[in-house]
LUMRO-431299 format. One line per field, with one value per residue (C-alpha): x, y, z. Coordinates in Angstrom, 3 decimals, m for minus. Each point is the difference from the previous one (the first is absolute). Layout:
N
x	[X / ...];
y	[Y / ...];
z	[Z / ...];
//
This chain:
197
x	[68.857 / m3.172 / m1.787 / 0.881 / m1.104 / m3.280 / m0.612 / 0.640 / m2.297 / m2.714 / 0.380 / m0.205 / m3.151 / m1.598 / 0.929 / m1.502 / m3.214 / m0.075 / 0.530 / m2.980 / m2.442 / m1.097 / m0.493 / m2.317 / m2.985 / 0.813 / 0.424 / m3.477 / m1.449 / 1.652 / m1.508 / m3.639 / m2.116 / m1.885 / m3.386 / m2.932 / m2.725 / m3.453 / 0.723 / 3.793 / m0.161 / m1.005 / 3.019 / 2.407 / m1.037 / 0.103 / 0.415 / m0.794 / m2.779 / m2.582 / 1.089 / m3.092 / m2.409 / 1.747 / m0.170 / m3.667 / m0.713 / 1.600 / m2.210 / m3.104 / 0.846 / m0.210 / m3.088 / m3.369 / m1.669 / 2.928 / m0.283 / m3.743 / 0.685 / 2.779 / m2.263 / m2.776 / 2.400 / 1.507 / m3.457 / m1.198 / 3.092 / m0.496 / m3.712 / 0.839 / 2.457 / m2.407 / m2.953 / 1.933 / 1.416 / m3.535 / m1.120 / 3.265 / m0.354 / m3.552 / 0.783 / 3.289 / m1.691 / m2.622 / 2.650 / 2.116 / m3.052 / m0.767 / 3.654 / 0.126 / m3.387 / 1.186 / 3.193 / m1.927 / m2.504 / 2.883 / 0.448 / m3.498 / 0.459 / m3.543 / 0.071 / m3.747 / m0.035 / 3.228 / m1.474 / m3.202 / 1.879 / 2.390 / m3.042 / m1.599 / 3.256 / 0.299 / m3.636 / 0.423 / 3.277 / m1.543 / m3.035 / 2.294 / 2.065 / m3.194 / m1.076 / 3.303 / 0.590 / m1.263 / 2.012 / 3.167 / m0.721 / m0.431 / 3.198 / 1.866 / m1.360 / 1.040 / 3.523 / 0.164 / m1.150 / 2.454 / 2.890 / m0.997 / m0.378 / 3.496 / 1.460 / m1.606 / 0.887 / 3.645 / 0.135 / m1.587 / 2.516 / 2.911 / m1.171 / m0.501 / 3.408 / 1.849 / m0.722 / 1.344 / 3.301 / 0.381 / m0.583 / 2.567 / 2.519 / m0.551 / 0.373 / 3.220 / 2.038 / 3.313 / 2.944 / 3.358 / 2.250 / 0.498 / 0.738 / 2.524 / 1.734 / 0.119 / 1.444 / 2.683 / 1.004 / 0.029 / 2.146 / 2.500 / 0.232 / 0.382 / 2.866 / 1.680 / m0.249 / 1.357 / 3.079 / 0.722 / 1.932];
y	[6.952 / m0.808 / 2.948 / m1.268 / m3.507 / 1.306 / 2.193 / m2.876 / m2.287 / 2.644 / 0.435 / m3.781 / m0.065 / 2.805 / m1.725 / m3.275 / 1.864 / 1.647 / m3.313 / m1.473 / 2.749 / m1.617 / m3.210 / 1.690 / m0.221 / m3.632 / m0.638 / 1.376 / m2.015 / m3.116 / 0.662 / m0.332 / m1.477 / 2.727 / m1.703 / 2.245 / m0.576 / 1.516 / 2.900 / 0.122 / 3.733 / 0.698 / m1.934 / 1.579 / 3.534 / m0.792 / 3.091 / 0.291 / m1.718 / m0.223 / m3.259 / m1.908 / 2.800 / 0.488 / m3.729 / m0.120 / 3.020 / m1.841 / m3.013 / 2.210 / 1.380 / m3.511 / m1.217 / 1.799 / m1.954 / 0.802 / 3.672 / 0.007 / m1.575 / 2.489 / 2.928 / m1.278 / m0.348 / 3.456 / 1.572 / m1.701 / 1.152 / 3.579 / m0.092 / m1.407 / 2.802 / 2.758 / m1.453 / m0.483 / 3.513 / 1.469 / m1.995 / 0.682 / 3.751 / 0.083 / m2.262 / 1.717 / 3.445 / m1.147 / m1.567 / 3.167 / 2.093 / m2.098 / 0.080 / 3.790 / 0.341 / m2.029 / 2.079 / 3.266 / m1.081 / m0.303 / 3.772 / 0.651 / 1.261 / m0.529 / m3.653 / m0.598 / 1.377 / m1.855 / m3.359 / 0.596 / 0.859 / m2.965 / m2.272 / 1.387 / m0.444 / m3.621 / m0.756 / 1.416 / m1.907 / m3.247 / 0.472 / 0.619 / m3.128 / m2.093 / 1.549 / m0.865 / m3.405 / m1.829 / 2.330 / m0.828 / m3.731 / 0.423 / 2.072 / m2.738 / m2.568 / 2.171 / 0.309 / m3.755 / m0.766 / 2.529 / m1.568 / m3.471 / 1.319 / 1.534 / m3.224 / m2.208 / 2.433 / 0.127 / m3.808 / m0.300 / 2.440 / m1.795 / m3.406 / 1.339 / 1.683 / m2.933 / m2.115 / 2.813 / 0.340 / m3.777 / 0.200 / 2.815 / m2.059 / m3.017 / 2.170 / 1.510 / m2.816 / 1.366 / m1.772 / m0.281 / 0.257 / 3.760 / m0.195 / m2.800 / 1.936 / 3.119 / m1.935 / m1.481 / 3.468 / 1.348 / m2.908 / 0.561 / 3.682 / m0.800 / m2.396 / 2.662 / 2.535 / m2.474 / m0.616 / 3.731 / 1.320];
z	[m7.876 / 1.966 / m1.638 / m3.490 / 0.907 / 1.431 / m3.064 / m2.399 / 2.003 / m0.044 / m3.789 / m0.466 / 2.084 / m2.044 / m3.252 / 1.177 / 0.883 / m3.443 / m1.706 / 1.802 / m0.986 / m3.269 / 1.961 / 2.526 / m2.332 / m0.691 / 3.737 / 0.668 / m2.852 / 1.407 / 3.414 / m1.109 / m2.713 / m1.790 / 0.094 / 0.878 / 2.567 / m0.537 / 2.355 / m0.230 / m0.759 / 3.591 / 1.245 / m2.517 / 0.997 / 3.734 / 2.145 / 3.682 / 1.905 / m2.779 / m1.586 / 1.163 / m0.971 / m3.359 / m0.722 / 0.989 / m2.227 / m2.923 / 0.702 / 0.040 / m3.441 / m1.446 / 1.902 / m0.273 / 2.805 / 2.302 / m0.979 / 0.825 / 3.396 / 0.720 / m0.977 / 2.310 / 2.918 / m0.500 / m0.391 / 3.209 / 1.910 / m1.183 / 0.867 / 3.444 / 0.679 / m1.106 / 1.918 / 3.226 / m0.298 / m0.038 / 3.055 / 1.831 / m0.514 / 1.398 / 2.969 / 0.880 / m0.196 / 2.521 / 2.266 / m0.155 / 0.883 / 3.100 / 1.094 / m0.341 / 1.715 / 3.026 / 0.219 / m0.346 / 2.676 / 2.470 / m0.188 / 1.405 / 3.550 / 1.269 / 1.113 / m0.421 / m3.578 / m0.735 / 1.155 / m1.957 / m3.253 / 0.406 / 0.457 / m3.186 / m1.955 / 1.215 / m0.851 / m3.513 / m0.528 / 1.278 / m2.250 / m2.982 / 0.810 / 0.078 / m3.322 / m1.709 / 1.648 / m3.089 / m2.263 / 1.963 / m0.342 / m3.756 / m0.256 / 1.891 / m2.475 / m2.966 / 1.459 / 0.648 / m3.548 / m1.434 / 1.912 / m1.211 / m3.559 / 0.153 / 1.423 / m2.659 / m2.785 / 1.123 / 0.234 / m3.460 / m1.529 / 1.639 / m1.246 / m3.526 / m0.101 / 1.621 / m3.054 / m2.199 / 1.875 / m0.255 / m3.781 / m0.157 / 1.970 / m2.243 / m3.104 / 1.392 / 1.549 / 1.204 / m1.583 / 1.735 / m3.098 / 0.307 / 3.704 / m0.494 / m2.802 / 2.151 / 2.945 / m2.277 / m1.265 / 3.560 / 1.185 / m2.825 / 0.838 / 3.691 / m0.819 / m2.149 / 2.825 / 2.539 / m2.173 / m0.243 / 2.973];
//
C-alpha cells in the first residue's frame, strides 16, 4: 500500500512539474524587465572572472577616446615589460658571474693567490655596482610608476564599470511575482504530500 501511495505521489509531482514547463518562460519574463543597458551583452554572456574586463571592453567599443587611452596604457605596459627584461638579463648575468667567481675562488688551494683573486673579484663587483647604481635607481622608479599606473588603471576600470552594472541593475529590477507564485505552488504540493500517509 505504501509503495502505491509513494508511486502515485511521485507521478503527481512529475505531472505538476510538466504542467509548469510552459510557465517557466513566463516566470523568467516576470522576474526581470527586458530593458537593455549599453553594455548588457557583457552581463548576459557572463562566464568566469572576466565580467569587469568584458564590460570595459564593451565600453571601449563605443568610445574612441577611451580606446585611445586603453591602447596607450597597454602599449606602455608592454614596453615596460620588454625594457625591464633587457636590463634584468644584463644585470642578473653580471650578478651570476660574480657569485660563480666567488664560489670558484674558494677552490683555490694557495691562500695567497686565493686572497688576491677574491680581492680582484670584489673590486670588479664593487666597480660594477657603482656603475649601475643610477640604473638601479631608474629601474626602481620605472617599477614604482608601473605599479601606480596599474593601480590607477584598475581603479579607473572599476569606476567605469560600476556605473554600467548599476545601469544593468536598474534596467533589470527583480520582481517578486514569480517567486511568490512558485512558493504558493510549493506550499500546495507540500500540503498535498502531508495529507498523504
